[in-house]
C-alpha positions as CSV (number, residue, x, y, z in Angstrom):
1,M,-30.9,-12.7,6.0
2,N,-29.5,-9.7,7.6
3,I,-25.9,-8.8,7.2
4,A,-23.7,-6.3,8.7
5,I,-20.4,-5.1,7.3
6,V,-18.3,-2.9,9.9
7,G,-16.0,-0.5,8.0
8,A,-16.8,1.5,4.8
9,G,-13.3,1.7,3.3
10,L,-12.4,0.0,0.1
11,A,-12.8,-3.6,1.5
12,G,-16.4,-3.0,3.2
13,L,-17.8,-1.1,0.2
14,T,-16.5,-3.8,-2.2
15,A,-18.1,-6.5,-0.1
16,A,-21.3,-4.7,0.1
17,F,-21.1,-4.2,-3.9
18,E,-20.4,-8.0,-4.1
19,L,-23.6,-8.7,-2.1
20,R,-25.9,-6.2,-4.1
21,N,-27.8,-9.0,-5.8
22,S,-28.0,-11.6,-3.0
23,G,-31.5,-10.6,-2.0
24,H,-30.2,-9.9,1.5
25,T,-30.4,-6.7,3.6
26,V,-26.8,-5.3,3.9
27,D,-26.0,-2.5,6.6
28,V,-22.6,-1.1,6.6
29,Y,-21.1,0.8,9.5
30,E,-18.3,3.5,9.3
31,G,-17.1,5.0,12.6
32,N,-15.8,8.1,10.6
33,D,-17.8,10.9,9.1
34,R,-17.1,9.7,5.5
35,I,-16.6,6.6,3.5
36,G,-13.5,5.5,1.7
37,G,-11.1,4.6,4.3
38,K,-7.5,4.9,3.1
39,L,-8.8,6.2,-0.1
40,Y,-9.6,9.9,0.4
41,T,-10.0,12.3,-2.3
42,V,-10.0,16.1,-1.2
43,A,-11.6,18.9,-2.9
44,F,-8.9,21.2,-3.8
45,D,-9.7,24.4,-5.6
46,G,-7.6,23.2,-8.4
47,G,-9.6,20.0,-8.7
48,P,-10.0,16.7,-6.6
49,T,-6.8,15.5,-5.2
50,D,-6.0,12.2,-3.6
51,M,-4.4,12.3,0.1
52,G,-4.3,8.5,0.5
53,A,-3.6,5.9,-2.2
54,E,-3.2,7.5,-5.5
55,A,-2.8,4.6,-8.0
56,F,-3.4,0.7,-8.7
57,I,-1.6,-1.8,-10.7
58,A,-3.6,-1.6,-14.2
59,R,-2.8,-5.1,-15.2
60,R,-4.4,-6.8,-12.1
61,P,-7.7,-8.4,-13.1
62,E,-9.5,-7.8,-9.7
63,A,-9.6,-3.9,-10.1
64,K,-9.9,-4.1,-14.0
65,Q,-13.0,-6.2,-13.6
66,L,-14.4,-4.1,-10.8
67,V,-13.9,-0.8,-12.9
68,E,-15.8,-2.3,-15.6
69,E,-18.6,-3.6,-13.7
70,L,-19.1,0.0,-12.1
71,G,-18.8,1.5,-15.7
72,L,-15.9,3.6,-14.8
73,Q,-13.6,2.7,-17.7
74,D,-13.7,6.3,-19.3
75,S,-12.6,7.7,-15.9
76,L,-9.2,5.8,-15.9
77,V,-6.2,7.8,-16.5
78,S,-2.5,6.7,-16.8
79,P,0.9,8.3,-15.6
80,S,3.3,10.3,-17.9
81,G,6.2,7.6,-17.7
82,M,8.5,9.9,-16.0
83,R,11.1,8.3,-14.0
84,S,11.5,8.4,-10.1
85,L,14.6,9.5,-8.2
86,L,16.3,8.5,-5.1
87,Y,17.9,11.1,-2.6
88,V,21.2,9.3,-1.3
89,D,24.0,11.1,0.5
90,G,22.5,14.6,-0.2
91,E,21.8,14.3,-3.8
92,T,19.5,13.0,-6.1
93,R,20.3,9.9,-8.3
94,A,18.6,7.8,-10.9
95,M,16.3,5.0,-9.7
96,P,17.7,1.7,-10.4
97,T,16.0,-0.5,-13.0
98,G,15.3,-4.3,-12.8
99,G,15.4,-6.3,-9.6
100,M,12.7,-7.1,-7.2
101,M,11.6,-3.9,-5.0
102,G,15.1,-2.7,-5.3
103,I,17.0,-5.9,-4.8
104,P,19.3,-6.4,-7.6
105,S,20.7,-9.5,-9.3
106,T,24.2,-7.8,-10.2
107,S,25.8,-4.5,-9.1
108,E,25.4,-3.0,-12.6
109,T,22.2,-1.1,-12.0
110,V,23.0,0.0,-8.5
111,A,26.6,0.8,-8.6
112,H,25.9,4.5,-8.5
113,L,24.0,4.1,-5.0
114,V,26.3,1.8,-3.1
115,S,30.1,1.4,-2.2
116,E,32.5,-0.4,-4.4
117,E,32.9,-3.0,-1.5
118,T,29.1,-3.5,-1.6
119,A,29.1,-3.7,-5.5
120,R,31.6,-6.6,-5.1
121,R,29.6,-8.3,-2.5
122,I,26.4,-8.4,-4.8
123,D,28.5,-9.8,-7.7
124,T,30.1,-12.5,-5.6
125,E,27.2,-13.3,-3.5
126,A,26.3,-16.5,-5.7
127,Q,30.1,-17.7,-4.9
128,R,29.5,-17.7,-1.3
129,E,27.6,-20.5,0.7
130,G,23.9,-20.2,0.4
131,F,21.7,-19.1,3.3
132,E,19.3,-21.2,5.2
133,W,15.8,-20.9,4.0
134,T,12.8,-22.8,5.3
135,I,10.4,-23.6,2.6
136,G,7.0,-22.0,3.3
137,G,8.6,-19.7,6.0
138,D,9.6,-16.1,6.0
139,M,12.4,-13.7,7.3
140,S,13.2,-10.1,7.3
141,V,13.8,-8.4,4.0
142,G,16.5,-6.2,5.6
143,A,18.1,-8.9,7.6
144,L,18.5,-11.0,4.5
145,V,19.7,-8.4,2.2
146,R,22.2,-6.7,4.8
147,E,23.8,-10.1,5.3
148,R,23.8,-10.9,1.6
149,Y,24.7,-7.7,0.0
150,G,25.3,-5.1,2.5
151,D,24.0,-2.3,4.7
152,D,23.8,0.5,1.9
153,V,21.4,-1.7,-0.5
154,V,19.0,-1.8,2.4
155,D,19.3,1.8,3.6
156,N,19.7,3.5,0.2
157,I,17.5,1.4,-2.0
158,V,15.2,-1.3,-0.7
159,S,13.9,0.4,2.3
160,S,13.2,3.6,0.3
161,L,11.1,1.5,-2.1
162,L,9.4,-0.7,0.2
163,G,8.9,2.2,2.6
164,G,7.1,4.2,-0.1
165,V,4.4,1.2,-0.3
166,Y,4.2,-0.1,3.3
167,S,5.4,2.9,5.8
168,C,8.2,0.4,7.1
169,T,11.8,-0.1,6.7
170,A,12.9,-3.3,5.1
171,D,13.9,-4.6,8.4
172,D,10.3,-4.5,9.5
173,L,9.0,-6.4,6.7
174,G,8.8,-10.1,5.6
175,V,10.0,-11.3,2.2
176,R,7.0,-13.5,1.8
177,A,4.6,-10.9,3.1
178,T,5.8,-8.3,0.9
179,V,7.8,-9.7,-2.0
180,P,6.0,-13.2,-2.5
181,Q,7.5,-14.0,-5.8
182,L,10.9,-13.8,-4.3
183,A,9.9,-16.2,-1.4
184,A,8.5,-18.6,-4.1
185,E,11.6,-18.7,-5.8
186,F,13.7,-19.2,-2.6
187,D,11.1,-22.1,-2.1
188,R,11.9,-23.5,-5.6
189,L,15.8,-23.3,-5.2
190,A,15.7,-24.6,-1.4
191,A,13.9,-27.7,-2.8
192,D,16.8,-28.6,-5.0
193,G,19.9,-27.3,-3.4
194,P,21.7,-24.0,-2.1
195,V,19.8,-20.7,-2.1
196,H,21.3,-17.4,-3.2
197,L,19.8,-14.0,-3.2
198,S,21.2,-12.9,-6.6
199,T,20.4,-16.1,-8.3
200,A,16.7,-16.0,-7.3
201,V,16.5,-12.4,-8.3
202,A,18.3,-13.3,-11.7
203,N,15.8,-15.9,-12.3
204,L,12.9,-13.8,-11.6
205,E,14.2,-11.0,-14.1
206,A,14.6,-13.9,-16.5
207,A,10.9,-15.0,-16.2
208,R,9.7,-11.4,-16.3
209,K,11.5,-10.7,-19.6
210,K,10.3,-13.9,-21.1
211,A,6.6,-13.2,-20.1
212,M,6.9,-9.7,-21.5
213,A,8.3,-10.9,-24.7
214,A,5.6,-13.4,-25.1
215,A,2.9,-10.9,-24.5
216,G,4.5,-8.5,-26.8
217,A,4.9,-6.0,-24.1
218,S,8.8,-5.7,-24.9
219,K,8.1,-3.7,-27.9
220,P,9.2,-0.1,-27.0
221,S,6.8,1.6,-29.5
222,K,3.6,1.3,-27.2
223,P,4.4,-0.2,-23.7
224,A,1.3,-0.8,-21.7
225,P,0.9,1.4,-18.5
226,I,1.7,-0.3,-15.4
227,F,-0.4,1.9,-13.1
228,A,-3.7,3.7,-13.5
229,S,-6.0,6.1,-11.4
230,F,-9.2,8.1,-11.8
231,R,-9.7,11.6,-13.4
232,E,-11.6,12.7,-10.5
233,G,-9.6,10.9,-7.9
234,Y,-10.4,7.7,-5.9
235,Q,-13.9,9.2,-5.1
236,E,-15.2,8.0,-8.2
237,L,-14.4,4.4,-7.1
238,Y,-15.6,4.6,-3.5
239,E,-18.7,6.8,-4.3
240,A,-19.7,4.3,-7.2
241,L,-19.4,1.3,-4.8
242,A,-21.6,3.0,-2.2
243,E,-24.2,4.0,-4.7
244,Q,-24.5,0.8,-6.8
245,S,-24.1,-1.6,-3.7
246,G,-27.7,-0.6,-2.7
247,A,-26.6,-1.1,1.0
248,N,-27.7,0.9,3.9
249,I,-24.7,2.9,4.7
250,Y,-24.1,4.7,8.2
251,V,-21.3,7.1,9.0
252,D,-20.4,8.4,12.2
253,A,-21.6,4.8,13.4
254,F,-19.0,3.7,15.8
255,I,-19.5,0.0,16.6
256,P,-17.4,-0.6,19.9
257,S,-18.5,-4.3,20.4
258,I,-20.3,-7.3,18.9
259,S,-22.3,-9.9,21.0
260,R,-24.0,-13.0,20.2
261,E,-27.7,-13.1,20.2
262,G,-29.4,-16.4,19.8
263,E,-27.9,-17.7,16.4
264,G,-27.3,-14.2,15.3
265,F,-25.1,-11.1,16.3
266,R,-26.0,-7.7,17.8
267,L,-23.8,-4.7,17.1
268,K,-23.5,-2.2,19.9
269,G,-24.3,1.3,18.5
270,G,-25.7,-0.2,15.3
271,E,-29.4,-0.6,14.2
272,D,-32.0,-2.6,16.5
273,T,-31.3,-5.7,14.4
274,V,-30.0,-9.2,15.0
275,Y,-27.5,-9.9,12.2
276,D,-27.2,-13.4,10.5
277,R,-23.9,-12.6,9.1
278,V,-21.1,-10.2,10.1
279,L,-18.2,-9.0,8.0
280,L,-15.4,-7.1,9.7
281,A,-13.7,-4.7,7.2
282,T,-11.7,-2.8,9.8
283,P,-8.0,-2.3,10.7
284,A,-6.3,-5.3,12.7
285,P,-6.5,-3.7,16.1
286,T,-10.1,-2.8,15.6
287,T,-11.0,-6.2,14.4
288,A,-9.3,-7.7,17.3
289,L,-11.5,-5.7,19.7
290,L,-14.7,-6.5,17.8
291,L,-13.8,-10.4,17.8
292,R,-13.2,-10.2,21.6
293,D,-16.7,-11.6,22.6
294,I,-17.6,-13.6,19.6
295,A,-14.2,-15.2,18.6
296,P,-11.8,-15.0,21.4
297,E,-9.1,-17.2,19.9
298,A,-9.1,-15.1,16.6
299,S,-9.0,-11.9,18.7
300,E,-6.1,-13.1,20.5
301,A,-4.2,-14.1,17.6
302,L,-4.7,-10.8,15.9
303,R,-3.5,-8.6,18.9
304,S,0.1,-9.0,17.7
305,V,-0.3,-7.0,14.6
306,E,0.9,-3.4,14.7
307,L,0.2,-0.6,12.6
308,A,2.5,2.2,11.0
309,N,1.6,6.0,11.1
310,S,2.1,8.3,8.4
311,A,1.2,11.7,7.2
312,V,0.7,13.3,3.7
313,V,1.1,17.0,3.1
314,G,-0.5,18.2,-0.4
315,L,0.5,21.3,-1.6
316,R,-0.5,23.2,-4.8
317,F,1.9,26.0,-6.2
318,A,1.0,28.8,-8.6
319,T,4.1,27.8,-11.0
320,D,5.8,24.5,-11.9
321,E,9.0,26.3,-13.0
322,G,12.0,24.6,-11.6
323,L,10.2,21.5,-10.5
324,P,12.2,18.4,-11.8
325,E,10.9,16.6,-14.8
326,N,10.4,13.4,-12.6
327,S,7.5,11.6,-11.1
328,G,8.8,11.8,-7.5
329,V,11.8,11.2,-5.2
330,L,12.2,8.5,-2.5
331,V,14.5,9.4,0.5
332,S,17.0,7.0,2.0
333,T,16.3,5.8,5.5
334,D,19.7,7.3,6.8
335,A,19.2,10.8,5.3
336,K,20.4,13.2,8.0
337,D,19.2,16.5,6.4
338,V,15.6,15.9,5.6
339,H,12.3,14.7,7.4
340,A,10.2,13.6,4.6
341,K,10.4,10.0,3.3
342,A,9.1,10.7,-0.1
343,F,7.9,13.3,-2.4
344,T,5.3,12.5,-5.4
345,L,5.6,15.5,-7.8
346,S,1.9,14.7,-8.8
347,S,1.5,17.2,-11.6
348,R,4.7,15.6,-13.2
349,K,3.6,12.1,-12.7
350,W,-0.1,12.5,-13.9
351,P,-1.0,14.4,-17.0
352,H,-4.4,15.2,-16.1
353,L,-3.1,16.9,-13.0
354,A,-0.7,18.9,-15.3
355,E,-3.6,20.2,-17.2
356,R,-4.8,22.3,-14.2
357,G,-1.7,24.4,-14.2
358,G,0.8,25.3,-11.4
359,A,2.4,22.5,-9.6
360,L,0.9,19.6,-7.3
361,V,3.2,18.0,-4.9
362,R,2.7,15.4,-2.2
363,A,5.2,15.1,0.8
364,S,4.9,11.8,2.8
365,F,6.2,11.4,6.4
366,G,6.4,8.6,8.9
367,R,7.5,4.9,9.0
368,Y,6.7,2.1,11.5
369,G,8.2,3.1,14.8
370,D,8.3,6.6,13.9
371,N,5.9,9.0,15.5
372,V,6.2,11.9,13.4
373,A,2.8,11.8,12.2
374,L,1.5,11.6,15.8
375,T,3.7,14.2,17.5
376,A,4.5,16.8,14.8
377,S,2.3,19.8,14.4
378,E,0.7,20.8,10.9
379,D,2.9,23.9,10.9
380,D,6.0,21.7,11.2
381,L,4.9,19.1,8.6
382,V,4.1,22.0,6.1
383,D,7.6,23.6,6.8
384,W,9.4,20.4,6.6
385,A,7.6,19.6,3.3
386,L,8.5,23.1,1.7
387,D,12.3,22.9,3.2
388,D,12.8,19.4,2.1
389,L,11.3,19.8,-1.2
390,Q,13.8,22.6,-1.8
391,T,16.7,20.9,-0.4
392,I,16.1,17.8,-2.5
393,T,15.1,19.1,-5.7
394,G,15.9,22.9,-5.7
395,F,12.3,23.9,-6.2
396,D,11.7,26.7,-3.9
397,G,8.0,26.2,-3.1
398,R,7.6,29.5,-1.2
399,A,8.8,31.6,-3.9
400,A,6.7,29.6,-6.5
401,G,3.4,30.7,-4.5
402,V,1.7,28.2,-2.2
403,E,-2.1,28.3,-3.3
404,E,-3.3,25.4,-1.2
405,I,-2.2,23.2,1.6
406,F,-3.7,19.9,3.1
407,V,-2.5,18.0,5.8
408,Q,-3.7,14.2,6.2
409,R,-2.6,12.0,9.1
410,W,-3.0,8.4,8.6
411,L,-2.9,6.9,12.2
412,G,-2.6,3.2,12.0
413,G,-2.6,3.4,8.2
414,L,-1.1,0.2,7.3
415,P,-0.2,-3.0,9.1
416,R,3.6,-4.1,9.7
417,Y,3.9,-7.0,7.1
418,D,6.7,-8.5,9.0
419,A,8.0,-12.2,8.8
420,T,5.3,-13.4,11.2
421,H,2.4,-11.6,9.5
422,L,1.3,-14.3,7.2
423,A,1.4,-16.8,10.0
424,T,-0.8,-14.5,12.1
425,V,-3.3,-14.2,9.4
426,A,-3.5,-18.0,8.9
427,K,-4.1,-18.4,12.8
428,V,-7.1,-16.0,12.7
429,Q,-8.5,-17.5,9.6
430,D,-8.3,-21.0,11.2
431,A,-9.8,-19.6,14.5
432,L,-12.6,-18.1,12.5
433,A,-13.4,-21.3,10.5
434,G,-15.1,-22.6,13.8
435,V,-17.3,-19.6,14.2
436,D,-20.2,-19.6,11.7
437,G,-21.3,-16.4,10.4
438,V,-18.2,-14.1,10.9
439,G,-15.7,-13.1,8.4
440,V,-12.8,-10.7,8.0
441,T,-11.3,-8.7,5.2
442,G,-9.0,-5.6,4.5
443,A,-5.3,-5.0,3.9
444,W,-4.2,-6.8,6.9
445,V,-5.6,-10.0,5.4
446,A,-5.2,-9.3,1.6
447,G,-1.9,-7.6,1.7
448,V,-1.2,-4.1,0.4
449,G,-2.8,-2.6,-2.9
450,V,-6.2,-1.8,-4.2
451,P,-6.5,-4.9,-6.3
452,A,-5.5,-7.2,-3.6
453,V,-8.0,-5.7,-1.2
454,I,-10.8,-6.0,-3.9
455,G,-10.1,-9.5,-4.7
456,N,-10.1,-10.4,-0.8
457,A,-13.3,-8.5,0.0
458,R,-15.2,-9.9,-3.0
459,Q,-14.3,-13.5,-1.9
460,A,-15.0,-12.7,1.7
461,A,-18.5,-11.6,0.9
462,K,-19.1,-14.8,-1.2
463,D,-17.9,-16.9,1.8
464,L,-20.6,-15.4,4.1
465,L,-23.3,-16.7,2.1
């Protein structure tokens, strides 16, 4: 068979790798001039530096297995373990521990970030009437936490944590779409009686503590690292996938449409080939366009998915003197004096980057509905990064000596995983079930995170055969 994969990001390359021993011809088309998609390692003079995703959850088996198959185990590195900070009301404060994505079970860990009134609301939430929850359904994280706990929990904590992952505020994200363990606990509680947020979070905390104890991970002497990355950046992963897949990979190969030809498919802009199978590993809006002629029902359902724009400014300084001993800072969504949503103090977070000397910092901008990544000039983004870094941490980057700058805009970087997202994905997949030879994969299908995308892409490749 002839198989076409559109998109040479992590999903497309992983699918191609999965098909390496299938005995079929695999062509991968990428509209940009490089492979990797949202994984992007830039050649700084100081060494390779990631300007997209920078880490993955080490314990997830999907990533672990793929790394081993690619022979990249020796390239893995772990973070330093330094703590992150929150920037709230004009000052940096300790990141709360426990909870679920910043949602606490009691006020004990967040009292320094919320008002006394909010602290009381958190601690008495279980005494109030439970909230309505539909088993199997979803609702806005922000709306739920605002109603049960208060605005400052959302604006100061939850949106900051979720925004660093999803480029959206908590109000634009669904519970089941982004914190599925919490939704599952709501389902369990709803089956037996009233549903309370604090009870659900407390139950999950207890289960997590029990699991860690059973695994021996509760011993403080040598805790297993939660995250991992690659010494030379994510380029090690996406270049290994491309090379070992054995696929024909075409860059600068924009595919504007796909049409039926007999029992197969023809890609406009592609090779003069009729393909037996097509896998779309493209962002949701692009996928909707490509499905328009071959799967119109799926295309129509997918058009509702919207994307968030963001930008990353990478800065390398001659010295790290005065840079806080923390891994990063997340900014509250209602901060009035800064533009950035987060800073990663990369040379503090990653020991292998610290070995290069000086300091490496990444500033992140933009959330869903915020067009700063589209409208701001590069000069403005760099100035904001330097100004905000000094405002938040006290580190004067200009005085430290700016040696390198890189600005990366991620236009349509991530989908908005709102309360309707999973239902939309289900509609698309149901519609495609009646279309032979067409599959979809990517972060909009799998959810955010490298392991999730890897797992979904491998399964999507298997389902094609």
